C-alpha positions in Angstrom: -48.6 43.5 -21.2 -50.1 46.4 -23.1 -50.3 50.0 -22.0 -54.1 49.8 -21.6 -53.8 46.7 -19.5 -51.2 48.4 -17.2 -53.4 51.5 -16.8 -56.5 49.3 -16.0 -54.4 47.4 -13.4 -53.2 50.6 -11.7 -56.7 52.0 -11.6 -58.2 48.8 -10.2 -55.5 48.3 -7.5 -55.8 52.0 -6.4 -59.6 51.9 -6.3 -59.5 48.6 -4.4 -57.1 50.1 -1.8 -59.2 53.2 -1.1 -62.5 51.2 -0.9 -60.9 48.8 1.5 -59.4 51.7 3.6 -62.8 53.5 3.9 -64.6 50.2 4.9 -62.0 49.4 7.5 -62.1 52.9 9.0 -65.9 52.8 9.1 -65.9 49.5 10.9 -63.3 50.5 13.4 -65.1 53.8 14.2 -68.4 51.9 14.6 -66.9 49.6 17.3 -65.5 52.6 19.1 -68.3 55.1 18.8 -71.4 52.9 19.0 -71.1 52.1 22.8 -70.8 55.9 23.5 -74.1 56.9 21.9 -76.2 53.8 21.9 -75.8 52.4 25.5 -79.2 51.1 26.6 -80.5 51.4 30.1 -78.2 54.2 31.3 -81.1 56.6 32.0 -83.6 54.0 33.0 -81.1 52.3 35.3 -81.3 55.0 38.0 -85.1 55.3 37.6 -85.6 51.6 38.2 -83.3 51.7 41.3 -85.3 54.5 42.7 -88.6 52.7 42.1 -87.3 49.5 43.8 -86.1 51.6 46.8 -89.5 53.3 47.1 -91.3 50.0 46.9 -89.0 48.5 49.6 -89.8 51.4 52.0 -93.5 51.2 51.3 -93.6 47.5 51.9 -91.5 47.9 55.1 -94.0 50.4 56.5 -96.9 48.0 55.7 -95.1 45.2 57.6 -94.5 47.4 60.6 -98.2 48.3 60.6 -99.2 44.6 60.4 -96.8 43.8 63.2 -98.3 46.6 65.4 -101.8 45.3 64.6 -100.7 41.8 65.5 -101.2 40.4 62.0 -97.6 39.1 61.9 -95.4 38.2 64.8 -91.9 39.4 65.4 -90.2 36.3 64.0 -92.2 36.5 60.7 -91.6 40.2 60.5 -87.8 39.8 60.7 -87.7 37.0 58.1 -89.8 39.0 55.6 -87.7 42.1 56.1 -84.5 40.1 55.4 -85.9 38.7 52.2 -86.9 42.2 51.1 -83.4 43.5 51.8 -81.8 40.7 49.8 -84.1 41.2 46.8 -83.3 44.9 46.9 -79.5 44.2 46.8 -79.9 41.8 43.9 -81.8 44.4 41.9 -79.1 47.0 42.5 -76.3 44.6 41.3 -78.2 43.8 38.1 -78.6 47.4 37.1 -76.2 49.1 34.7 -74.7 52.1 36.4 -73.9 55.1 34.1 -70.2 55.9 33.9 -69.0 58.9 35.7 -68.6 62.1 33.8 -64.8 61.8 33.7 -64.9 58.3 32.2 -67.3 59.5 29.4 -64.9 62.3 28.5 -62.1 59.8 28.3 -64.1 57.6 25.9 -64.9 60.5 23.7 -61.2 61.4 23.6 -60.4 57.8 22.7 -63.0 57.9 19.9 -61.5 61.1 18.4 -58.0 59.7 18.6 -59.1 56.5 16.9 -60.8 58.4 14.1 -57.4 59.9 13.3 -55.0 57.0 14.1 -57.0 54.2 12.4 -56.8 55.6 8.8 -53.1 56.6 9.4 -52.2 53.2 10.7 -54.2 51.5 8.0 -52.3 53.5 5.3 -49.0 52.7 6.9 -49.7 49.0 7.2 -50.9 49.0 3.6 -47.6 50.5 2.5 -45.7 47.8 4.5 -47.8 44.7 3.8 -50.3 45.7 1.1 -50.2 46.2 -2.7 -48.6 49.6 -2.7 -45.3 48.2 -3.9 -47.1 46.3 -6.7 -48.9 49.5 -7.8 -45.6 51.4 -7.9 -43.9 48.5 -9.8 -46.7 48.6 -12.4 -46.4 52.4 -12.7 -42.6 52.0 -13.4 -43.2 49.2 -15.9 -45.7 51.5 -17.7 -43.1 54.2 -17.9 -40.6 51.8 -19.4 -43.1 50.6 -22.0 -44.8 53.8 -23.0 -41.8 55.7 -24.5 -42.0 58.4 -21.9 -38.3 58.0 -21.0 -36.2 60.4 -23.1 -32.6 59.7 -22.0 -30.4 56.8 -21.0 -29.8 58.4 -17.6 -33.6 58.5 -16.9 -33.9 54.9 -18.0 -31.1 53.9 -15.6 -32.9 55.7 -12.8 -36.3 54.1 -13.5 -34.7 50.6 -13.8 -32.9 51.1 -10.5 -36.1 52.2 -8.8 -38.0 49.2 -10.2 -35.3 46.9 -9.0 -35.4 48.4 -5.5 -39.1 47.9 -5.3 -38.9 44.4 -6.7 -36.4 43.6 -4.0 -39.0 44.6 -1.4 -41.9 42.8 -3.1 -40.2 40.2 -5.3 -43.1 38.1 -6.5 -43.8 40.1 -9.6 -42.5 37.9 -12.5 -43.5 40.4 -15.2 -41.5 43.0 -13.4 -38.4 40.9 -13.2 -38.8 40.0 -16.9 -39.1 43.6 -18.0 -36.2 44.7 -15.9 -34.0 41.9 -17.3 -34.9 42.8 -20.9 -34.3 46.5 -20.3 -31.0 45.9 -18.6 -29.9 43.8 -21.7 -31.0 46.6 -24.1 -29.1 49.1 -22.1 -26.1 46.8 -22.1 -26.0 46.3 -18.3 -25.4 42.6 -18.9 -24.4 41.6 -15.3 -27.5 43.2 -13.9 -29.6 41.6 -16.5 -28.3 38.2 -15.6 -29.1 38.8 -11.9 -32.7 39.8 -12.9 -33.1 36.7 -14.9 -31.9 34.7 -11.9 -34.7 36.2 -9.8 -37.2 35.3 -12.5 -35.9 31.7 -12.5 -36.4 31.5 -8.7 -40.0 32.6 -9.1 -40.7 29.9 -11.7 -39.8 27.1 -9.2 -39.6 23.4 -9.7 -43.2 23.2 -10.9 -42.4 25.2 -14.0 -39.1 23.6 -14.9 -39.0 24.7 -18.6 -39.7 28.3 -17.7 -37.1 28.3 -15.0 -34.6 26.7 -17.5 -35.2 29.5 -20.0 -34.6 32.1 -17.4 -31.4 30.5 -16.3 -30.3 30.3 -19.9 -30.9 34.0 -20.4 -29.1 34.7 -17.2 -26.1 32.8 -18.6 -26.2 35.0 -21.7 -26.1 38.1 -19.6 -23.1 36.8 -17.6 -21.4 35.7 -20.8 -21.7 39.2 -22.3 -20.7 40.9 -19.1 -17.5 38.7 -19.1 -16.5 40.0 -22.6 -17.7 36.8 -24.3 -16.0 34.4 -21.9 -17.6 31.6 -19.9 -16.6 32.3 -16.3 -17.7 30.4 -13.2 -20.9 32.3 -12.9 -21.9 31.8 -16.5 -21.1 28.1 -16.1 -23.2 27.8 -13.1 -26.2 29.4 -14.8 -25.7 27.1 -17.8 -25.6 24.0 -15.6 -28.8 25.1 -13.8 -30.6 25.6 -17.1 -29.5 22.2 -18.5 -30.3 20.4 -15.3 -33.9 21.7 -15.5 -34.1 21.1 -19.3 -31.2 19.5 -21.1 -32.5 21.0 -24.4 -32.6 24.6 -23.2 -31.4 26.5 -26.4 -29.7 29.5 -24.8 -27.5 27.5 -22.5 -26.7 25.0 -25.2 -25.8 27.7 -27.7 -23.3 29.2 -25.3 -21.7 25.8 -24.8 -21.3 25.7 -28.6 -19.6 29.1 -28.5 -17.3 27.9 -25.7 -16.4 24.8 -27.6 -15.6 26.8 -30.8 -13.4 29.2 -28.8 -11.5 26.2 -27.4 -11.2 24.9 -31.0 -13.3 21.9 -30.2 -15.2 22.3 -33.5 -16.8 18.9 -33.6 -18.3 19.5 -30.1 -19.4 23.0 -31.2 -21.2 21.4 -34.2 -23.0 19.0 -31.9 -24.2 21.7 -29.6 -25.4 24.0 -32.3 -27.1 21.2 -34.3 -29.0 20.2 -31.2 -30.2 23.9 -30.9 -31.5 23.8 -34.5 -33.1 20.4 -33.9 -35.1 21.7 -30.9 -35.8 25.2 -32.4 -35.6 25.1 -36.2 -37.2 28.6 -36.3 -34.8 30.1 -33.8 -34.4 33.9 -34.2 -30.7 33.5 -34.5 -31.0 30.4 -36.8 -29.0 31.9 -39.6 -26.2 32.9 -37.3 -26.1 29.4 -35.7 -25.9 27.9 -39.2 -23.1 30.2 -40.1 -21.4 29.0 -36.9 -21.8 25.4 -37.9 -20.5 26.1 -41.3 -17.4 27.9 -39.8 -16.8 24.9 -37.6 -16.9 22.5 -40.6 -14.5 24.8 -42.4 -12.1 24.8 -39.5 -12.2 21.0 -39.5 -11.4 21.1 -43.3 -14.6 19.2 -44.1 -17.3 20.0 -46.7 -20.1 22.1 -45.3 -23.5 20.5 -45.7 -25.8 22.4 -48.0 -28.4 23.0 -45.2 -25.8 25.1 -43.4 -25.0 27.4 -46.3 -26.9 30.6 -45.6 -28.0 33.2 -48.2 -25.6 33.8 -51.0 -23.3 31.1 -49.8 -26.0 28.5 -50.6 -25.6 29.2 -54.3 -21.9 28.7 -54.4 -20.8 25.5 -56.1 -17.8 24.9 -53.9 -18.4 22.0 -51.5 -16.2 23.7 -48.9 -16.9 27.1 -47.4 -14.0 29.5 -47.2 -13.4 32.1 -44.7 -13.1 35.8 -45.5 -15.1 35.5 -48.7 -16.5 39.0 -48.2 -15.3 42.3 -46.6 -17.2 42.5 -43.3 -15.3 45.2 -41.5 -15.6 48.8 -40.3 -12.8 51.2 -39.7 -12.9 54.0 -37.0 -10.5 56.6 -35.7 -11.0 56.6 -31.9 -10.3 59.8 -30.1 -10.9 61.2 -26.6 -12.4 64.7 -26.0 -10.3 67.2 -24.0 -12.7 66.9 -21.0 -12.6 63.1 -21.1 -8.8 63.2 -21.2 -8.7 65.2 -18.0 -11.1 62.8 -16.1 -9.9 59.3 -17.0 -6.6 57.6 -16.1 -4.2 56.4 -18.7 -4.7 52.7 -17.6 -8.5 52.8 -17.9 -9.9 50.1 -20.1 -11.5 51.1 -23.5 -14.0 48.8 -25.2 -14.6 49.4 -28.9 -17.3 47.3 -30.4 -19.8 47.1 -33.3 -23.4 46.0 -32.8 -26.3 45.6 -35.3 -28.7 48.5 -35.7 -31.5 46.0 -35.5 -31.7 42.8 -33.4 -30.0 41.7 -30.2 -27.6 44.2 -28.6 -24.8 41.7 -28.5 -21.4 42.9 -29.8 -20.6 41.5 -33.3 -16.9 42.5 -33.0 -15.0 43.9 -30.0 -11.6 45.2 -29.2 -10.2 46.0 -25.8 -7.7 48.8 -25.5 -6.5 51.3 -22.8 -6.7 55.1 -22.8 -2.9 55.4 -23.4 -3.4 53.7 -26.7 -5.6 56.6 -28.0 -5.9 58.2 -30.5 -5.9 55.1 -32.7 -7.2 53.9 -36.0 -8.9 50.6 -35.6 -10.5 48.0 -37.9 -13.3 45.8 -36.5 -13.8 42.5 -38.4 -14.8 38.9 -38.0 -11.5 38.0 -36.3 -12.8 40.0 -33.3 -16.2 38.3 -33.2 -17.2 37.0 -29.8 -18.6 33.9 -31.6 -19.1 32.8 -35.2 -22.9 33.0 -34.8 -22.5 36.7 -33.8 -20.2 38.2 -36.4 -20.2 41.1 -38.9 -21.7 40.4 -42.3 -20.8 42.3 -45.5 -23.2 45.2 -46.0 -24.6 45.0 -42.5 -25.6 48.3 -40.9 -23.9 48.6 -37.5 -23.3 51.2 -34.7 -19.8 51.4 -33.4 -19.4 52.3 -29.7 -16.3 53.2 -27.8 -16.5 53.3 -24.0 -13.9 54.1 -21.3 -14.7 51.8 -18.4 -13.4 53.0 -15.1 -14.4 49.7 -13.5 -13.1 47.5 -16.3 -16.6 46.1 -16.8 -18.1 46.0 -20.3 -21.4 47.2 -18.9 -21.8 51.0 -18.7 -21.4 52.5 -15.2 -21.9 56.0 -13.9 -18.6 57.9 -14.5 -17.7 56.1 -17.7 -17.2 58.0 -20.9 -18.4 56.9 -24.3 -19.0 57.9 -27.9 -20.8 56.5 -30.9 -20.5 56.4 -34.7 -23.0 55.2 -37.1 -24.9 53.8 -38.7 -22.0 52.4 -40.7 -22.3 49.7 -43.4 -19.7 47.0 -43.0 -17.3 46.8 -45.9 -18.5 49.9 -47.8 -16.4 52.6 -46.1 -12.7 52.7 -47.0 -11.7 55.7 -44.9 -11.9 55.5 -41.1 -14.9 57.2 -39.4 -14.3 59.5 -36.5 -15.4 58.0 -33.2 -15.1 60.6 -30.5 -15.5 59.7 -26.8 -17.1 62.8 -25.4 -20.2 61.7 -23.5 -20.2 61.1 -19.8 -22.4 58.2 -18.6 -24.7 59.3 -15.8 
């Protein structure tokens, strides 16, 4: 969704709201006010009644004169008089009597109150049931896309607000997708997994492949949140993805990582080869091929030529060897004085390297505690979370150290962190200072 598209959507939704509000208010006031000023027959009702009464009296005098003159007898006189009285009563019942003055004042008061309450009530109900939430969600999405956010703390605040609004009006698939991607970029992997779950629920059974992709991405979030381990929540997301689509590549790739970690190398090869068969142009295709090559090496078998990536493809040796290049970075991890005063000695410290470009997944990670610091540390392929996400010789990386008060790898308010980089793997012999001196807010 482009910035211009988002702006057009906000303008259209806002304009639609105000036009609808004006129309509803006008209609409501018309129903209330019209009877007060356009009541027909109020003035003529009394005039007609007076005319009928005068005609009755005149005709009664004529009858009395005819009775005196002997034109009509007493019996006929009484019958005609009763008919005249009955007709007069019927005419009075049919007339519209004007409301008393007090009733008219009450209606005017009701009209004035309605002119105030109707728009207020309409605006309130619009906020509760209308598109106000969608407009706010679109505005927040525009903020996240436009580059207006200048700090991580501001991004966290915008993401939290978007998530709260999505919870109240959860049918915005674009909103959940953007929230999930942003959470992943900000390394809030657990929250990203939850957002992908909500996206999967919106896809439903009628869009099984889309739902499967969302579940696969949720599994990735939970996998990263669990420090590269497949826990029960990750397993459930993987199972849901593969139930909807047995060939879903994200979930299948994680199963390959899990098999590799369990030293089930043949099974890992099968999983990763199935990913490459379904998605030969996968963005992480080279990493997956490296993983397959590493699995063949662990089995002690020749690596097929198609799985030798880059420089390795030109090597004549039929068997790939591990550790053929220096893919490591060295850092000296230290705490600032303020951080030392605010974090306990048993707090968990995550030190990890991630690529300057590409997915934010850690390429190598080490778990320490505050009491281990200061410490010189080397990150290399032995600390990779999976063979498909590992350091490469000459690769530019950023090294992050984070003190996690919760023990969770995702940053939380109150944590402390520091960064060093960009560093080029294998090209720096002396350790680079990595100072933990920034409070996460």
